[in-house]
C-alpha positions as CSV (number, residue, x, y, z in Angstrom):
1,M,16.0,10.3,-9.3
2,K,13.8,12.8,-8.5
3,L,11.0,11.6,-5.3
4,N,8.4,14.7,-5.9
5,E,8.0,14.3,-9.9
6,R,4.5,14.4,-10.9
7,G,3.4,11.1,-11.7
8,L,6.1,9.0,-10.6
9,L,4.9,5.5,-9.4
10,V,7.3,3.9,-7.3
11,V,6.7,0.0,-6.4
12,I,8.8,-1.7,-4.0
13,S,8.3,-5.5,-4.3
14,G,9.5,-8.9,-3.0
15,P,8.7,-11.8,-0.8
16,S,7.6,-11.1,2.8
17,G,10.5,-10.6,5.4
18,V,13.0,-9.1,2.5
19,G,12.6,-5.3,3.9
20,K,9.9,-3.5,2.1
21,G,8.7,-1.5,5.1
22,T,12.3,-0.6,6.1
23,V,12.7,0.7,2.3
24,R,9.5,2.8,2.2
25,K,9.9,4.0,5.7
26,A,13.7,5.3,4.8
27,L,12.1,6.8,1.7
28,F,9.3,8.4,3.4
29,E,12.0,9.9,6.2
30,L,13.6,11.9,3.3
31,E,13.1,15.5,3.4
32,G,11.4,17.1,0.4
33,H,9.1,14.9,-0.8
34,D,5.4,14.8,-1.6
35,L,5.2,11.0,-1.5
36,V,2.0,8.9,-1.0
37,Y,1.9,5.6,0.3
38,S,-1.4,3.3,-1.4
39,I,-2.7,1.3,1.1
40,S,-3.7,-2.1,-0.1
41,M,-7.2,-4.2,0.0
42,T,-7.2,-7.8,1.3
43,T,-9.9,-10.4,1.9
44,R,-7.3,-11.9,4.8
45,A,-8.0,-10.7,8.4
46,P,-6.0,-8.4,10.6
47,R,-2.6,-9.5,12.4
48,E,-2.3,-8.4,15.5
49,G,-1.7,-5.0,15.6
50,E,-2.9,-4.0,12.4
51,V,-5.3,-1.6,11.6
52,D,-8.0,-1.0,9.1
53,G,-7.0,1.5,6.6
54,V,-3.6,2.2,7.8
55,D,-2.0,-1.2,6.9
56,Y,-4.5,-2.8,4.6
57,Y,-8.1,-1.9,3.8
58,F,-9.7,-5.1,5.4
59,V,-12.8,-6.4,3.5
60,T,-14.6,-9.3,2.8
61,K,-14.1,-11.8,-0.4
62,E,-17.6,-10.6,-1.5
63,E,-17.3,-6.7,-1.1
64,F,-13.6,-7.3,-2.9
65,E,-15.1,-9.2,-6.0
66,E,-18.0,-6.3,-6.3
67,R,-15.3,-3.6,-6.2
68,I,-13.6,-5.4,-9.4
69,R,-17.0,-6.0,-10.9
70,K,-17.9,-2.5,-11.0
71,D,-14.0,-0.9,-11.7
72,Q,-13.1,0.1,-8.5
73,L,-9.7,-1.3,-8.1
74,L,-6.2,-0.9,-10.1
């Protein structure tokens, strides 16, 4: 698989604790790629050590619903 192919979308999905972050970390450590990590948005409170804009975008439920109304989310 060509990791730097334009327009390639890779989704790593699974339940909590199965190793999604480990797989992502390994992919980003490969040389010669131009992968970009898409940061998710959540209405939950940050957990200890999580940073807004790095781990998630933390917003209120109202802000999230407003973004949906404005068609600002995928």
